C-alpha positions in Angstrom: 22.8 -16.9 50.6 19.3 -18.3 50.6 16.5 -15.8 50.6 13.8 -15.6 53.4 11.5 -17.7 51.2 13.6 -20.8 51.7 11.7 -23.9 52.6 10.8 -24.3 56.3 12.6 -26.6 58.6 11.3 -28.7 61.4 12.6 -28.1 64.9 14.5 -31.4 64.7 16.2 -30.4 61.5 17.0 -27.0 62.8 18.5 -28.6 65.9 20.6 -30.9 63.8 21.8 -28.0 61.6 22.5 -26.1 64.8 25.0 -28.6 66.0 23.1 -30.8 68.4 24.1 -33.7 66.3 27.7 -34.2 64.9 28.2 -32.4 61.6 29.2 -34.3 58.5 32.9 -34.6 57.8 34.4 -31.4 56.5 31.2 -29.5 57.2 30.9 -27.2 60.1 30.6 -23.7 61.4 34.4 -23.5 61.5 34.4 -23.8 57.7 32.7 -20.5 57.4 33.7 -18.7 60.6 37.1 -18.8 62.2 37.5 -18.9 66.0 38.7 -15.4 66.0 35.7 -14.2 63.9 33.3 -16.2 66.1 34.7 -14.5 69.2 34.5 -11.1 67.5 30.9 -11.6 66.4 29.8 -12.9 69.8 31.6 -9.9 71.5 29.9 -7.5 69.2 26.5 -9.1 69.9 27.1 -8.9 73.6 28.0 -5.2 73.3 24.8 -4.5 71.3 22.6 -6.5 73.8 24.1 -4.9 76.9 23.9 -1.5 75.4 20.3 -2.0 74.4 19.1 -3.4 77.7 21.1 -0.8 79.6 19.4 2.0 77.7 15.9 0.6 77.8 15.9 -1.1 81.2 18.9 -1.2 83.6 19.6 2.6 83.6 15.9 3.7 83.9 15.2 1.1 86.5 18.2 2.1 88.6 16.9 5.6 88.8 13.3 4.4 89.4 14.4 2.0 92.1 16.4 4.6 94.0 13.3 6.9 94.0 10.9 4.1 95.0 13.1 2.9 97.9 13.7 6.5 99.1 10.0 7.3 98.9 8.7 3.9 100.1 6.0 4.2 97.4 5.8 3.2 93.8 3.4 5.9 92.6 2.1 6.1 89.0 -1.3 6.2 87.4 -3.4 3.3 86.3 -3.3 2.9 82.5 -6.8 1.4 82.6 -8.6 4.3 84.3 -6.2 7.2 84.3 -7.3 9.5 87.0 -11.0 8.5 86.7 -12.9 6.0 88.8 -13.6 3.7 85.8 -12.2 3.2 82.3 -13.9 5.2 79.4 -16.6 3.9 77.2 -15.3 2.1 74.0 -14.5 4.8 71.4 -11.8 5.8 69.0 -10.7 8.5 71.3 -10.2 6.0 74.1 -8.2 3.8 71.8 -5.9 6.6 70.6 -5.3 8.1 74.0 -4.5 4.7 75.4 -2.1 3.8 72.6 -0.3 7.2 72.9 0.3 6.7 76.6 1.3 3.1 76.1 3.8 3.6 73.3 5.3 6.6 75.0 6.2 4.2 77.8 7.5 1.3 75.8 9.0 2.6 72.5 12.6 2.5 73.7 12.3 -1.1 74.9 10.6 -2.1 71.6 13.4 -0.5 69.6 16.1 -2.2 71.7 14.3 -5.5 71.3 14.2 -5.2 67.5 17.9 -4.3 67.3 18.9 -7.1 69.7 16.8 -9.6 67.7 18.4 -8.6 64.4 21.9 -8.6 65.9 21.3 -12.2 67.2 20.3 -13.3 63.7 23.2 -11.6 62.0 26.0 -12.3 64.4 25.4 -15.3 66.7 26.2 -18.7 65.2 23.0 -20.6 65.1 24.4 -23.9 66.4 25.9 -22.2 69.4 22.7 -20.3 70.2 20.6 -23.5 70.0 23.1 -25.4 72.1 23.2 -22.7 74.9 19.4 -22.3 75.0 18.8 -26.1 75.1 20.8 -26.6 78.3 19.3 -27.8 81.6 17.3 -30.8 82.6 16.1 -32.7 79.5 12.5 -33.0 80.7 12.3 -29.2 80.7 13.0 -29.0 77.0 15.2 -25.9 77.3 12.8 -24.0 79.6 15.5 -23.7 82.2 17.9 -21.9 79.9 15.3 -19.7 78.3 13.8 -18.7 81.7 17.2 -17.9 83.2 18.2 -15.9 80.0 15.1 -13.8 80.5 15.9 -12.5 84.0 18.4 -9.8 83.1 16.4 -8.6 80.1 13.3 -7.4 82.0 11.2 -6.8 78.9 7.4 -6.5 78.9 5.6 -9.3 77.1 5.3 -7.4 73.8 8.9 -6.2 73.8 10.1 -9.7 74.5 8.1 -11.0 71.5 10.5 -10.0 68.7 13.3 -11.8 70.5 11.2 -14.9 71.1 10.3 -14.9 67.4 13.9 -14.7 66.4 14.8 -17.5 68.8 12.3 -19.8 67.1 13.5 -18.7 63.6 17.0 -19.7 64.6 15.9 -23.1 65.8 15.8 -22.6 69.5 13.5 -25.2 71.2 9.9 -24.1 71.7 10.0 -24.5 75.5 13.1 -22.4 75.7 11.7 -19.6 73.6 8.4 -19.7 75.5 10.2 -19.5 78.8 12.2 -16.5 77.7 9.1 -14.8 76.4 7.0 -15.4 79.6 9.9 -15.1 82.0 10.7 -11.5 81.0 7.5 -10.0 82.5 6.6 -12.7 85.0 9.9 -12.8 86.9 11.2 -9.3 86.2 13.6 -8.7 89.2 13.0 -4.9 89.2 9.2 -5.3 89.3 9.5 -7.8 92.2 11.3 -5.1 94.2 8.7 -2.5 93.2 5.9 -4.9 94.3 7.7 -5.5 97.6 7.6 -1.7 98.3 4.0 -1.2 97.1 2.2 -4.3 98.3 2.3 -6.7 101.2 4.8 -9.5 101.0 2.1 -12.1 100.3 1.5 -10.5 96.9 5.2 -10.8 96.1 5.3 -14.4 97.2 2.3 -15.3 95.1 3.9 -13.5 92.1 7.1 -15.4 92.5 5.5 -18.8 92.9 3.1 -18.2 90.0 5.9 -16.9 87.8 8.1 -19.9 88.5 5.3 -22.3 87.7 4.5 -20.5 84.4 8.1 -20.1 83.3 9.6 -23.4 84.1 6.7 -25.9 84.2 3.9 -24.6 81.9 6.3 -23.6 79.1 8.1 -27.0 79.2 4.7 -28.8 78.9 3.3 -26.4 76.2 6.6 -26.6 74.2 6.1 -30.3 73.7 3.1 -29.5 71.5 5.4 -27.6 69.1 8.1 -30.2 68.7 7.2 -31.0 65.1 6.0 -27.5 64.0 7.9 -26.0 61.1 9.2 -22.5 61.3 10.6 -20.2 58.6 14.3 -20.5 58.2 16.6 -17.7 57.3 19.2 -20.2 55.9 19.1 -23.8 54.8 21.4 -26.2 56.6 23.9 -26.0 53.7 24.0 -22.2 54.0 24.6 -22.3 57.7 27.5 -24.7 57.4 29.1 -23.8 54.1 28.7 -20.1 53.5 31.8 -18.1 54.5 31.1 -15.5 57.0 31.6 -11.9 56.0 31.0 -8.6 57.8 29.2 -7.1 54.9 26.9 -10.2 54.8 26.3 -9.8 58.5 25.3 -6.2 57.9 22.9 -7.2 55.2 21.3 -9.9 57.4 20.9 -7.4 60.2 19.2 -4.8 58.0 16.9 -7.5 56.5 16.0 -8.8 59.9 15.1 -5.3 61.2 13.0 -4.6 58.2 11.3 -8.1 58.3 10.5 -7.8 62.0 9.2 -4.3 61.7 7.0 -5.1 58.7 5.5 -8.3 60.1 5.2 -7.4 63.8 4.6 -3.7 64.2 1.5 -3.1 62.1 -0.5 -5.9 63.8 0.9 -4.8 67.2 -0.4 -1.2 66.7 -3.8 -2.4 65.6 -4.3 -4.8 68.5 -3.1 -2.2 71.0 -5.7 0.2 69.7 -8.3 -2.5 70.0 -7.7 -3.5 73.6 -7.1 0.1 74.6 -10.4 1.2 73.0 -12.3 -1.7 74.6 -10.8 -1.6 78.1 -14.1 -0.3 79.4 -15.7 -3.7 78.4 -12.7 -5.7 79.6 -12.8 -4.2 83.0 -16.5 -3.3 83.7 -15.8 -1.3 86.8 -18.9 0.9 86.3 -21.2 -2.2 86.2 -20.9 -3.3 89.8 -18.4 -6.0 89.1 -17.3 -6.1 92.7 -20.6 -7.8 93.5 -20.2 -10.6 91.0 -18.4 -13.0 93.4 -16.5 -15.8 91.7 -17.5 -14.5 88.2 -15.5 -11.3 89.0 -12.4 -13.4 89.6 -12.8 -15.2 86.2 -13.5 -11.9 84.4 -10.5 -10.1 85.8 -8.2 -13.0 85.3 -9.1 -13.4 81.6 -9.2 -9.6 81.0 -5.7 -9.3 82.6 -4.3 -12.0 80.3 -5.6 -10.1 77.2 -4.9 -6.5 78.2 -1.5 -4.9 77.5 0.5 -2.9 79.9 4.1 -1.4 80.1 6.6 -3.0 82.5 5.4 -2.6 86.1 2.1 -1.2 84.9 0.2 -3.7 87.0 1.3 -2.0 90.2 -0.7 1.3 89.9 -3.6 -0.7 88.5 -3.7 -3.0 91.5 -3.2 -0.2 94.0 -6.0 1.9 92.4 -8.5 -1.0 92.3 -7.8 -1.9 96.0 -8.1 1.8 97.0 -11.4 2.0 95.2 -12.7 -0.9 97.3 -12.5 -3.8 94.9 -12.4 -7.3 96.4 -9.0 -8.8 96.9 -9.5 -12.0 94.9 -10.2 -10.5 91.4 -7.6 -7.8 91.8 -5.1 -10.5 93.0 -5.5 -12.4 89.8 -4.0 -9.4 88.0 -0.7 -9.7 89.7 -0.1 -12.7 87.5 -2.2 -12.2 84.4 -1.6 -8.6 83.6 2.2 -8.8 83.1 2.5 -12.4 81.9 0.6 -12.2 78.6 -1.4 -9.9 76.4 -3.4 -10.2 73.2 -1.0 -8.0 71.2 2.0 -10.2 72.2 0.0 -13.4 71.4 -0.6 -12.1 68.0 3.0 -11.1 67.5 4.3 -14.7 68.2 1.4 -16.5 66.6 3.5 -17.5 63.5 6.3 -18.9 65.7 4.2 -21.2 67.9 1.2 -23.4 67.1 -2.3 -22.2 68.1 -2.7 -25.0 70.6 0.6 -24.2 72.3 -0.4 -20.6 72.7 -3.9 -21.6 73.8 -2.4 -23.8 76.5 -0.2 -21.0 77.7 -3.1 -18.6 77.8 -5.4 -21.0 79.7 -2.5 -21.7 82.1 -1.9 -18.0 82.8 -5.6 -17.4 83.5 -5.7 -20.5 85.8 -2.6 -19.5 87.7 -4.0 -16.0 88.0 -7.3 -17.3 89.4 -5.4 -19.4 91.9 -3.3 -16.5 92.9 -6.4 -14.3 93.4 -8.1 -17.0 95.4 -5.1 -17.4 97.7 -4.9 -13.7 98.3 -8.6 -13.5 98.8 -8.4 -16.1 101.5 -5.4 -14.5 103.2 -7.2 -11.2 103.0 -4.2 -8.9 102.7 -4.6 -5.7 100.8 
């Protein structure tokens, strides 16, 4: 088997090796993996994925949703300010306290994402994965399949990042991987229910429209910028087609994938979370009269929301707290889009899987859609 240091492949080459073009005579996935084995590996991956998402998301959300619907309130404390009126001044203590609270909320989902990512790489035939995640209207470039695949996963933007990275590593089209990554937080079905309980229906409508625009339109356009980008390949095309499948080999690939993802993603993730947590007093200058800044407040909040990192549904207590404190609707409204959709840590995590200009387009689009959402809510005037 080829080592991780094998030469990179272009997206087109990966698509060809993944079976989008007819394989050469005598060469194919069937040469290395029988139909029975393919069914067994796909079934095992499904068990791992369902178990991971159930543990991290479905089961906790079922309990949370029952409580929220019974109480007709979401509750929770803003991760930006805690119980204070404004976020703390930048300091090491502010960084550590934020990171402790944040990771306590997301560690289960992050662990599940790492395991699911490694299982996909070890067990799922690459050509089948690419074929499934390339489905949908051709002009969307796979965004339809990636966006739909994100709906049951319900990860935050950072926990969805390892899976998006693995998708690109396996040759999934850029638009599809982007749609999966953005769709997890932007169109999370459970969060939409929580929003409907905690905020007026107009906020939910703006979130759905903005999320659909980002997941199915922006990602398909941004993905076109990455068509010729090279990505690191786990195997060469010959390895994919010719190497006989074995369960011990799959186990080794799984272990290597977990170690690689952990070594490359987690250290930078921790550092950037500490950074944004420690500087949240500058990102959200609530103690500097920002509510009187007018349109500038909308721009500042939209941009800060796109860089700040939150756990799943963390935007709801933040928005509720800011509205209760008397902040104008427009800048707070921008956060209903920008807070969940992206974060600086998640951008750093996927930065080796997408080009800089692609990620820049996605970031600018998230901020722009957030500003539009805030402006609409400001005009409507619902709080």
